[in-house]
Structure formats: structure tokens, C-alpha cells
N, C-alpha and C positions, 0 to 999 in steps of 0.2 A: 934467801928470803922464804919465810915461813910459809907452809900451805895448811889452809884449815880444811879440817873435814866436819862440816855442821851436821850432815844427816847420812845415814846409810842404811837405807830400808832393805838392803838385799844381804845375800848370804856373804859375798864377797866383802873380803878384809881390806880395804882402800888402802888404809894407811900400810898395814904389810906388803901390799904390792908396792907403794912408794919408797918401803925399805929396800926391797928387792931392786927397783931400779936404781939405788943409790941415794936417795933422799935420807939425810940424818934424823933420826927419830926426834932431835930437839928442834928440828925444824917444823914438824908435823903437829899442829894443834887438834886435838879433839873437841870439836865445837858444841858436841851432842851432849859432852860431860861440862857442869858447871865450874866454874875456875877454882871453887874448892875442892872439887874431886879431880881436878888435873894433876895436883901434886902427888896424888898417889897411883898415876900412869907413868909408864916409861917414855912418853912424849912430852912435847913442848908445853909450857903452862899458858901462854899468851901470845 
């Protein structure tokens, strides 16, 4: 089940913390990036 990070206004990298906890990168969607820009990240697309 994908998890979406929509906004991170802190210095904490929540996505990397999720990876550390065992969540696969393809299940993490960086919602603060446009769908076009997500293709250039190592995380999920949608």
C-alpha cells in the first residue's frame, strides 16, 4: 500500500525514515513533487 508524503516543512526526511523502517521506495510517493517530476526521483510515481 503506497504512502504519500504531501508536504514536509521540517528538516526531517520522512521518506528516508520510512525506508529505514522497511517501507520500499516504490511504495513512497512524494506528493510535493508534480507527477512529471516524480519520474526523476527514486520513489514511487503515483
